[in-house]
ROVO-521486 format. One line per 8 residues: number of its first residue (from 0); for each residue x, z, y of C-alpha. Coordinates in Angstrom, 3 decimals. Layout:
<atoms>
NUM = X,Z,Y; ...
</atoms>
This chain:
<atoms>
0 = 71.794,177.824,167.058; 75.140,179.138,168.182; 78.415,177.714,166.940; 81.379,179.908,166.179; 84.723,179.763,164.426; 86.318,182.084,161.945; 89.467,182.151,159.896; 89.371,181.689,156.159
8 = 91.148,184.424,154.251; 93.182,183.591,151.146; 91.056,182.616,148.152; 87.943,182.039,150.263; 85.840,179.338,148.631; 82.689,177.555,149.681; 80.468,175.232,147.683; 77.712,172.937,148.900
16 = 74.816,170.952,147.536; 72.626,168.227,148.970; 69.065,169.136,149.858; 66.910,166.609,151.715; 69.646,165.447,154.034; 70.654,168.960,155.048; 74.081,170.375,154.396; 73.649,173.637,152.549
24 = 76.703,175.763,151.999; 76.300,178.489,149.427; 78.493,181.467,148.891; 80.938,181.987,146.055; 82.408,185.240,144.821; 85.052,184.997,147.516; 83.013,183.604,150.393; 79.891,183.972,152.468
32 = 76.988,181.787,153.483; 77.782,179.740,156.598; 74.486,178.146,157.647; 72.180,175.202,157.115; 73.108,172.502,159.578; 70.651,169.751,160.439; 71.280,166.464,162.202; 69.651,167.914,165.326
40 = 72.080,170.815,165.341; 75.017,168.440,164.929; 73.618,166.444,167.844; 73.643,169.566,170.013; 77.200,170.260,168.909; 78.232,166.724,169.871; 76.818,167.250,173.364; 78.792,170.491,173.700
48 = 81.981,168.631,172.790; 81.352,165.681,175.099; 80.664,167.929,178.085; 83.576,170.313,177.514; 85.924,170.099,180.486; 89.096,170.660,178.474; 88.303,168.340,175.557; 90.681,165.434,174.937
56 = 88.375,163.683,172.470; 84.805,162.455,172.113; 82.164,163.154,169.500; 80.118,160.269,168.108; 76.578,161.025,169.243; 75.331,157.520,168.411; 76.535,157.858,164.832; 74.369,160.937,164.347
64 = 71.300,159.067,165.593; 71.839,155.861,163.627; 73.190,157.301,160.362; 71.801,160.847,160.009; 71.896,160.590,156.211; 75.684,160.433,156.293; 75.803,163.952,157.671; 74.736,165.038,154.207
72 = 77.611,163.067,152.696; 80.555,164.924,154.160; 83.122,165.659,151.471; 86.505,167.252,151.918; 88.369,168.448,148.855; 91.337,170.773,149.248; 92.176,173.579,146.850; 95.594,175.100,147.437
80 = 95.377,177.380,144.450; 98.883,178.173,143.200; 99.612,175.711,140.417; 103.111,176.697,139.322; 101.804,178.933,136.561; 100.165,175.908,134.949; 103.327,173.838,134.550; 106.497,174.473,132.547
88 = 109.336,176.334,134.269; 111.641,173.327,134.005; 109.296,171.287,136.181; 108.795,173.832,138.953; 109.806,172.530,142.333; 112.020,173.850,145.063; 111.294,173.906,148.773; 112.084,171.190,151.259
96 = 115.673,170.110,151.913; 117.567,171.506,154.915; 116.741,169.941,158.252; 118.629,166.692,158.650; 119.599,166.363,154.994; 118.624,163.436,152.805; 116.054,164.606,150.243; 117.604,162.283,147.670
104 = 120.764,164.387,147.665; 119.143,167.818,147.844; 118.617,170.301,145.045; 116.455,168.617,142.369; 112.825,169.649,142.385; 112.933,170.638,138.719; 115.278,173.467,139.602; 113.669,176.928,139.624
112 = 115.902,177.895,142.547; 114.864,176.743,145.999; 117.539,175.614,148.473; 117.776,177.834,151.524; 116.711,175.849,154.595; 119.121,175.514,157.480; 117.769,175.409,161.010; 119.081,173.729,164.096
120 = 117.956,174.045,167.699; 119.471,170.696,168.687; 119.518,167.217,167.150; 122.028,166.714,164.347; 125.066,164.781,165.645; 124.871,162.259,162.798; 121.152,161.673,163.158; 119.386,159.139,165.332
128 = 117.268,160.597,168.123; 113.593,160.264,167.326; 111.454,158.070,169.598; 108.633,159.456,171.728; 106.171,157.102,169.996; 106.258,156.037,166.350; 103.692,154.352,164.113; 104.530,153.298,160.549
136 = 101.904,150.545,160.733; 103.837,148.858,163.521; 107.291,149.552,162.105; 106.426,148.195,158.653; 103.693,145.553,159.108; 104.571,144.117,155.693; 103.334,147.369,154.110; 99.622,146.782,154.542
144 = 98.528,149.876,152.619; 99.826,152.216,155.347; 96.823,151.678,157.585; 94.331,150.710,154.903; 91.249,152.961,155.047; 89.923,154.251,151.756; 86.705,156.086,150.996; 86.569,159.059,148.672
152 = 82.763,158.896,148.318; 80.932,162.087,147.292; 83.952,163.567,145.566; 86.382,166.223,146.784; 89.325,163.941,146.108; 91.031,163.817,149.507; 94.189,165.374,148.024; 94.466,162.621,145.389
160 = 93.628,159.758,147.753; 96.113,160.971,150.379; 98.920,161.645,147.886; 98.581,158.327,146.050; 98.390,156.581,149.413; 101.524,158.278,150.730; 103.450,157.351,147.580; 102.324,153.722,147.924
168 = 103.543,153.730,151.540; 106.914,155.220,150.637; 107.309,152.813,147.734; 106.636,149.818,149.968; 109.006,151.043,152.675; 111.755,151.791,150.135; 111.471,148.247,148.739; 111.165,146.607,152.170
176 = 107.694,145.345,151.381; 108.529,144.223,147.866; 106.081,146.593,146.177; 103.055,146.416,148.439; 99.875,147.361,146.606; 97.606,150.403,146.234; 98.426,153.118,143.721; 95.730,154.831,141.717
184 = 94.171,158.017,143.056; 91.913,157.901,140.004; 94.868,158.504,137.661; 95.987,161.779,139.242; 92.401,162.811,140.034; 91.220,162.611,136.430; 94.390,163.198,134.399; 96.175,166.024,136.257
192 = 94.369,169.103,134.953; 96.538,171.557,136.897; 96.041,169.678,140.181; 92.375,170.534,140.602; 90.601,173.730,141.512; 87.508,173.551,139.299; 86.501,170.155,137.993; 87.616,166.669,138.961
200 = 85.700,166.497,142.251; 86.003,170.106,143.355; 89.216,169.875,145.314; 92.894,169.822,144.455; 96.433,170.495,145.601; 98.505,167.643,147.098; 101.748,169.365,146.114; 100.599,169.387,142.499
208 = 99.903,165.655,142.797; 103.534,165.061,143.788; 104.573,167.081,140.745; 102.404,164.829,138.589; 104.002,161.741,140.137; 107.400,163.126,139.170; 106.450,163.998,135.603; 103.921,161.316,134.680
216 = 103.847,158.829,137.521; 100.779,156.886,138.560; 99.658,153.327,138.103; 98.110,150.679,140.349; 94.491,150.894,141.445; 92.363,149.656,144.311; 88.926,150.562,145.657; 85.752,151.041,143.674
224 = 84.569,147.752,142.100; 87.614,145.923,143.496; 88.978,145.128,140.008; 92.422,145.507,141.514; 95.139,147.172,139.510; 95.105,149.175,136.312; 92.894,152.078,137.415; 90.669,151.344,140.428
232 = 88.682,154.196,141.956; 85.697,154.873,139.670; 83.392,156.773,142.034; 80.654,154.608,143.499; 79.603,154.889,147.148; 76.382,156.689,148.040; 74.566,157.661,151.256; 76.144,154.663,152.924
240 = 74.139,151.772,154.432; 73.309,149.371,151.627; 74.025,151.855,148.835; 71.877,154.449,147.011; 71.510,158.029,148.149; 73.729,160.639,146.569; 71.906,162.356,143.720; 70.850,165.927,144.457
248 = 72.687,168.616,142.499; 74.845,166.071,140.717; 78.594,165.740,140.546; 80.315,162.360,140.237; 82.893,163.896,137.919; 80.283,164.444,135.195; 81.292,161.139,133.617; 84.882,160.958,134.838
256 = 87.299,161.397,131.979; 91.032,160.865,131.870; 91.901,157.536,130.281; 95.296,158.580,129.002; 97.938,155.863,128.916; 95.451,153.038,129.338; 93.745,151.112,132.106; 90.097,151.312,133.128
264 = 90.025,147.799,134.608; 88.819,145.481,131.809; 90.323,142.466,133.580; 93.831,143.920,133.934; 96.242,142.688,131.265; 99.642,144.065,132.308; 100.720,146.804,129.884; 100.109,150.343,131.139
272 = 103.722,151.397,130.508; 104.927,148.444,132.617; 102.795,149.560,135.539; 103.961,153.098,136.386; 105.487,154.471,139.588; 107.320,157.780,140.020; 108.994,160.057,142.533; 112.489,161.376,141.911
280 = 111.828,164.624,143.746; 109.182,166.228,145.893; 109.066,169.080,148.370; 107.006,171.057,150.833; 108.119,170.718,154.436; 108.158,174.318,155.561; 110.061,176.345,158.128; 110.756,180.002,157.398
288 = 110.967,182.475,160.252; 114.641,183.470,159.781; 114.586,185.246,163.129; 113.074,182.288,164.960; 110.342,182.835,167.525; 106.954,181.332,166.732; 107.481,178.637,169.357; 110.919,177.707,168.039
296 = 109.637,177.704,164.478; 106.950,175.179,165.412; 109.544,173.048,167.199; 111.730,172.979,164.095; 108.757,172.228,161.861; 107.633,169.390,164.120; 111.137,167.908,164.055; 111.263,168.062,160.264
304 = 107.882,166.382,159.847; 108.734,163.642,162.318; 112.086,162.924,160.695; 110.510,162.679,157.243; 107.978,160.138,158.517; 110.652,158.244,160.449; 113.152,158.048,157.589; 110.991,157.996,154.447
312 = 107.363,157.205,155.298; 103.977,158.895,155.204; 103.572,162.590,154.423; 100.481,164.441,153.204; 99.129,167.187,155.446; 96.536,169.840,154.628; 94.596,171.462,157.456; 91.578,173.602,158.319
320 = 88.462,171.708,159.355; 85.494,172.720,161.482; 82.088,171.171,162.002; 83.211,169.431,165.174; 85.900,167.466,163.306; 83.205,165.649,161.344; 81.817,164.300,164.624; 85.170,162.929,165.844
328 = 84.984,159.451,167.353; 88.078,158.937,169.492; 90.800,160.684,171.450; 93.148,163.505,170.517; 91.342,166.057,168.390; 91.523,169.802,168.920; 89.003,172.436,167.963; 86.195,172.806,170.515
336 = 83.188,174.363,168.775; 81.477,174.784,165.441; 81.915,176.765,162.288; 84.931,176.580,160.032; 84.165,174.598,156.916; 87.076,174.176,154.530; 90.393,172.438,153.977; 91.099,168.719,154.002
344 = 94.121,166.536,153.198; 95.120,163.236,154.812; 98.116,160.973,155.334; 100.192,161.421,158.485; 101.860,158.194,159.611; 103.242,158.720,163.104; 103.078,160.370,166.488; 102.801,159.676,170.191
352 = 101.815,160.958,173.634; 98.755,160.083,175.715; 98.218,161.377,179.251; 100.871,163.995,178.596; 99.228,165.251,175.389; 101.409,164.932,172.246; 99.584,163.889,169.077; 99.957,163.042,165.398
360 = 98.457,159.873,163.867; 96.573,160.461,160.620; 94.720,158.256,158.135; 91.489,159.727,156.788; 89.566,158.757,153.634; 86.028,158.672,155.035; 85.714,154.919,155.633; 86.002,152.821,158.787
368 = 82.734,153.988,160.346; 84.291,157.373,161.090; 86.757,158.091,163.896; 89.097,155.474,165.285; 88.268,152.946,162.537; 89.024,155.524,159.885; 92.009,157.178,161.559; 92.320,160.079,163.968
376 = 94.793,161.637,166.345; 95.310,165.375,166.556; 97.335,167.559,168.929; 100.988,167.881,167.989; 103.408,170.776,168.332; 100.793,173.537,168.571; 99.799,173.733,164.893; 96.296,172.557,165.694
384 = 93.978,173.515,162.818; 97.118,174.606,160.911; 98.023,170.957,160.349; 101.748,171.622,160.726; 101.974,174.755,158.597; 99.212,174.908,155.977; 100.923,172.438,153.648; 103.012,169.364,154.456
392 = 104.340,167.589,151.383; 106.189,164.447,150.390; 108.186,162.863,147.586; 111.129,160.491,147.185; 110.279,157.192,145.474; 112.146,156.741,142.179; 113.107,153.081,141.917; 115.022,153.639,138.674
400 = 112.025,154.827,136.654; 109.338,152.821,138.442; 108.178,149.362,137.486; 109.579,146.524,139.558; 106.800,144.067,138.722; 105.434,142.268,141.765; 102.877,140.131,139.959; 100.315,141.347,137.424
408 = 98.322,139.596,134.726; 94.524,139.440,135.055; 91.754,137.730,133.152; 90.213,135.105,135.383; 86.936,136.187,136.984; 85.280,136.049,140.360; 86.631,139.335,141.723; 90.138,139.708,140.331
416 = 93.015,139.436,142.825; 95.689,136.904,141.917; 98.810,138.804,142.914; 100.147,142.255,143.635; 100.420,141.455,147.326; 96.699,140.777,147.705; 95.237,143.332,150.070; 92.025,144.899,148.846
424 = 89.225,144.408,151.315; 86.926,146.513,149.167; 83.871,148.162,150.607; 83.471,148.640,154.316; 83.919,152.407,154.024; 82.017,155.520,153.278; 81.791,158.881,154.965; 82.330,161.704,152.478
432 = 79.768,163.891,150.714; 78.688,167.557,150.765; 81.222,170.216,151.744; 83.069,171.602,148.779; 85.345,174.336,147.604; 88.381,175.443,149.533; 90.862,177.925,148.161; 93.900,178.637,150.289
440 = 97.173,180.145,149.134; 98.643,180.479,152.613
</atoms>
C-alpha cells in the first residue's frame, strides 16, 4: 500500500464506521473514498516515519502491536461549517482584536462590525517581550486542569472538549487559581444545536462553542462516571483495555439529549443557575494579508497566538490531520507520510524550541496512552498542518456574570468529590473512535 497526502477542498466531508477492527472511510456527497487501513498497514507507516531522515518525531510501533483494537477507535470531530446564519444578528461576533490590544477593551463580539486588525513588524513598546519557552502548566501550577488529559471516547467531540477546557484554563488563570475545576463539554456538546455539523457526535465548530459560552455559558462537569460537577461527560469509554468494544454502526449520540437548565449528575445539589460560567467576548485569531508577504503574515500570526496564550491562557486550534499523526509517540510532529483524514481541535498551551526546532505545546483528548502522555508538540512558525491558520479561537472570561462559588454541594456517596478544587483522576484515558466528518470553511 502506498501512502499519499492530499488537500481537502472546502466542504469536503468524510464519514467512517467500524468494521472488524478496520477503519473504513466512506464517501459523502462532497468527498471520496480514502482506503481501508489495517493495523499491518499502520505498522508499515510507522516504520516509514521512524526511518525518515528528516523526521523530528517518533511513531509508536509498540502501541500498534499491543493495542491494535484502538486503531479502530480513532475519533476526531471538527466541522467548520459557517454557523453565523444560525444565530441572531445581535450575537454575531467580530474578528480578533488588533495585535497588542487587550481583548477586554476591543470591539464587543456582539457587534456585527469587525474591528480592522493592525499589524506590527516589531514588538509593541508597551508590551513585554515574549520568552523563548513558555508552558502554562509550569506558569500556573495551581490551575491543574491545564494539563489534565481528557478522553472524548467514540464521539467527534474534540471541539467541545477543547473549548470547555480552554475556558476552564482561562477562568482559573483569571482568578489566580480560585476557580480551578473542569467545565462541562457535555453541556455545549448536547445543547448547542448550531455548534455541530450533523448530530451531537459528528463534529462541531470551536468558534461556535465560544459563542455559546457568551450567550448561555457552561456549567461544571468532570470525566465520565466521575460524578464531578453538574454535567459530567456522558459518553462511556469503549475499545480501551478493560472496557467493551465500540458497537458497530452505532453512534453514542443516539441517547444524548440536551438537559436544559438542569444537571445530569444525580449527586450534585448546587442549583444549576448558581453554577454557570461565561465569556465576555470571543474572537478568532487571524491575520489578513494587507500587503504582507506570506512569511511576514505567519510571523505576525505566531506573535498574536503566543501573546494570547501568554496573557490570557489556552487557545483552541483547529488543524488538518493525516494518518501519521495518529501514530505520534514523541518529538516535534510534522507531516511525514500517510493520507489526509480530517480536521481536529485541541488546546494549545505554550511553545518552545528543541535542537533548534520551534514548536507549539498542545493538549489532546485521546487519553494518556497516546503521544507524550496525552500531549503533543508540533512545529511552530511554518503553519504545520494549518495549525496556525485554519482556526485559532479564544474568549475572555466574564467574572461579572460567572458564578464565584468555590465549593459545591453533593449528596454523600463513594465517588463524589468533596470540593471544587478536587482534581478528577477519572479514567486512565481513551484513544478516540472511527474517523468522522470534516467540513472546512477555510
